[in-house]
N, C-alpha and C positions, 0 to 999 in steps of 0.2 A: 051500676055499669056499669058492661061486660066491651072490652075490647071489643068485638065480634056483633057487638052491639053499636058500636059509633062508627063500625063503619065508612056507615053512610055520609056523614055531617060533614066532610070536604067539600063530593058532589056535590051538599044540596045549600053546602055555603055559596061553592063555585057559579050554582043555580040564582040566588037571592039574588047579589048582590049582583051576575048579567044586569038581570030583570032590575033596580032598582035604577042601575042606570043607563038602560035600556041598549044594550054590547053584547057582541056575540060570543064573543070571547073571554074568559074572568083566571088567569093560570092565581095558585094560592102557592104564599110565601115562607120560608120561616122571620121575615123582619119584611119591610117600605124598604129598606138600603138592599137588602140582596134582590129584589125587587127587578132594582134598576140601574145594578148591578148587571144580573142577566139584559137585560133589555138594552142596556150595554153593549152587550158584548154579540145582540145576536144581530146589532147596525155593523161589525166588520167595522169600527169606529178606525184612524187611523192617527200617529201622537201625534204630526198637524192636524187634528181636524177637531175642529175647536163645538167649542161644549160650555155657552150661558148659560150663570146662574148666577140668583143676587146674595149678593157680599152677608147678605141680616140672613144667617144660614147656621142651624148645629152643622159638625163638623162630618156628620157618616152622608150628607148626600154629595159632597165637593173627594171623602175617602174612597168611596165609590167611582164617580169620574174618572180618579186619581186611577188605579187599578185597573181600571176596562182598557185603558192604554189613551187618554184622549188627551187633551188640552186644554184645561178651565181654565173661564173667560170669567170671574168676576166683575161685577156690575150693580154701583149702589143703589141701594129703594128710595124709591119717595121717600118723603120723613114726616110724612102724615098718613099714606095707609098700607106704611109696612112691604110694599107688594113692589114686580119691577114695570116700572114704566117705557112704552112709549119711547120719549125722548132721550130715554136713556140708554136703552136699550141697542137704538137704530145707530145709533155715536160708535157701537161695540162690531157693528156682519161687517165680515169681508166676505171673501173668495176660499176660503176657508173655514167660516162656520156654519154645523148640521143642522146640531140642536141647542131648543132651548128652551130648561127647564121653569115652568112656570109654576111659583111654593104662592099657595093658600096663606099666607100669613094669615096665624090663629083664625082661620078658618075665612079670608075674606075674598070672596073673588074681584073682586073692586083690578078693573086697569087687564084683564084676560081677553074682550074681547081686539083691544089693545093692538097685544099682543098677537093675537092668534090672525090677523092681521097682517103683520109686520111678515108673522111665518107663511101665508100663503106671498104674501109681494115678493118675497124675494125661497120661496121653493126648500123653508128648513122642516126640522122633521117639531113641534111642538108637542110633548111631555106635562100633560099635569102632574102637583104634587097636591095630592088634597088628604094628604099624614089629617091633618086639624078638618076638614072643612068638605063630609061628608053630607049630603044631606044640602048644603050653600047652592049657590043660585046666582045668572045674572041672566037680569030680565025671561026672565017664569025657566028659564035653560042651566039644569044640575051642574054646578060645578066639574071634572070630568071628564063632558061629552065637546067641549071643545080644544082640546087635544088631540092628535093622535094616537096617546098610549097614556094609561094612566097611569099615578104606583099610588096605592094606600095601605097605610100601619092600621093593624086589628088593641093598639096600644093607647092611639091615645084619644080617642071621644068611648073609647071602650075599658072593660075590664078584665087583662087579659096576660096569658105565664107571651107573651108572644106572638107574630102571621100578620102576613104583610098579602097588598098583588097585587097584580098588575091587570086593568083592563084593558082593551081598545076591541074594536072589529076586524081587526087586522087579522092576518096565519100568524098561529104561535107556536109553531111546528118546532123553528127551528129553537125560542123560547124555553121550552117545554126538555126540549133535546137538553142542554149545557141545564135545564136545572136537575136535568133528574138523574147526570152526572154527576153531583154532589149528595153525597148518600150520607155523610159525617155521622158519626150521632154530636149528639148536641155536649155544649158544655153547662151543666148542669149549674152553675153557675148567675150562667143567664134570663131564669128564667125567673129568680126573684128576683133584681134587679128590675126587670119589666113590668115583676107583678106591686113590688111593693109603688117604681111610678106613676102607674096608675088609675094606685086608690086612690092617687087625687078626682079620680071619677066619683067614691064616693064617700060616704060620715065621719068612713076613719080619712079625714084627711090630713088634721093636723097629727096622728102615726104617718100617713109617707114621709109629711116632712119634716120631722125630728129622725125621720129614720133617715130622707136622702143625708141630713146638714149630716150626723153622725158618719154616717155613710165619707164624707165629703174627703175628713179628717183623714184617715182609714186608707182607700184605693185613689186608683184613678178611675172618675168615673166617665172620660175618656171614653179607654175602654167597654164601654156597653156600646159601642156605638160605631165599631167594630164587625167588619161582616163578619153574617154565623156564619164557622165553618158547618153545618147543615145549611139547605135551603129549601127544607120541605114543613110547612103548616105541617102542625100536627088536629091527629082528629079530637084532643080535648082542649088544642085553642078552635077551634072549627065552632066545637057541640058551642065552648061556651060566648063569643061571636052572632050564632044564629036566635040565641035567645036572648041579644040587650041592641041586636038591629034592627028591628023595629018599634021604640023607646026611643030613637036616635031623631024621630023626630022632634017626641015632646021636649027630651031635655033644650033643642035650643030654641023652644018656644021659649024655658025658663032661662035660656043664657043669652038671651036677647033683651029680659027683663031688668035682672041682673043689669048685663049692658045698659040699655035707660034709663037705672035710677044713675048710673053711674056717675054721667055724664052726665044727670043732669046738676047734681047735688058735686062737682067737684069743685073747688077753688075755680078762680078768672085766668088763672094764669097758666091755671095745669090743662094737659083737652087730651081727649084716648082718639081711639086707634081708627080716624075716616074710615067708613062707610059712601063710598055711591049711591044714591038716592035708589036707584038702579039694580043696586045690589043685595041680597037676602048671605050675609055671613049666618055662620056659623057660629059663628060668637066664643072659639072654644075656649083662646083667651082675655080676660082685662089685663088692657092697656094700656099705662098714663105714662103723659111726656113729660117730665121737668125742662127747666129752663137753666137749668148746669144739673153740669155728672156728682158737683156737690150737694148739694141737694136731692137731689137723684137719692144716692150712699147715704140722708144720712134720715131718709124715709124707710131705709131696709132696714136700715141701723131701729128704728121704730118698731116696727112691728116682722116680725121674726118670718109669715105666712112670705111679705116676697121674696121674689125675686131678681136676681141683672139680672139680662137678654142675652142672645149670643149676644159674642164679640163679634170683630171684625169686619162693623159699620160705623161710617159714621151718626147714627141715633143712638149704637148700642151704648152710650154713657152716660144717654142721655133718660133711655124707657124702666121705668120695673116692668112688670109684669103676676099673675096668681092666674093662676088656672080655674076656668070660670066651672064652676064648682055645682051643675043643677039643682043643690040641693039648698044652699048658699038663702037668704031669707032679704028681708028689706033692713032687719037687723046689726049681722055683719055688712052690708055694704056700706051701711053708714059706718062703722066702728071703723069698715079701712080707708072711709073718707076724711074721719077725723086725726088717725093716724097720717095721714098725707099733709091737713094741718099742721100735724100741732110737727110735719119734721122745718114745715118753712117758718115756727115760729118758733122753734132752736134753730136754725140756720139765718133768721132778722138778728136774735139777740146774739149770734156769737160773731155777726161782722159786726154789728151797735160794737160786745164791745171790745171787737182789732181795731177800729174806728178810732174807741175813746184812748187803747195804750196807742195810740199811732202819735193824739195828742199830745 
């Protein structure tokens, strides 16, 4: 397909995403983090202005806040939902607070109503991060439609080489002006990094994990969380997203089945991310909460597909997660549960040996 033949894909994707969430405007970017950074710049935040964000988060969003010149206030998440809670956020609000960013962690919209109410009460701007949560909802209302602005990634629920979006009912002329001033060429190394990571979505899941583990030994993967030198979504990224957007709903259905199977078969002392009864998650990741860090680390060693989560939170040391691949079957989920059970056996054996040696 020629470049000329792909010229309309970005426009079509903007229209499709706007229709999906029922908003007036969508602006495409090279990444979700670049979309957030540009949005914060357009708000003209000063250094004293505070942006509240959860502590359980990847490096890219805090970096975008700091680059935009605002003061970041990290708040501990609810240990069961992994999201911001009304109680923890309210304690941090003061006269300098201007923005709250609500991250639908792993696709979970639990807590969004309470945070929206806080923003309305205190006249704060609410930004939703739905990088994992397109298609999720709370009380039938889609994630991404509660806030003043929403940012989205084209690489978390899709296989892609990059791309992000900002969605809103507000005027976007300032946002486009800032984006249009950044026309540097993309770093070619960005594309394979994002593609390998998004292969978690496919049957090449195992290959993706092997490549990521190899890359960790060779390079600093935090470089992948920096701002892209260019700010534009490419026609190819838009084309790939358009092909996969209609499949989001079916993938969520399959992921929910995986979530429920894991929840119902885990050992009693292990729990899974809590999702409110009124919330419909996108179930983008499967996460397990362990009693302690030592037991969690044994499980990571026992199964190479398990990953430790984002650092920086009190709960980080007790959680492991795995991207919830819609291609997983019952046999694969059972295999993950057995790996957790075996790690507990090893833990008990280790503790028993230590106790015997002490005696």
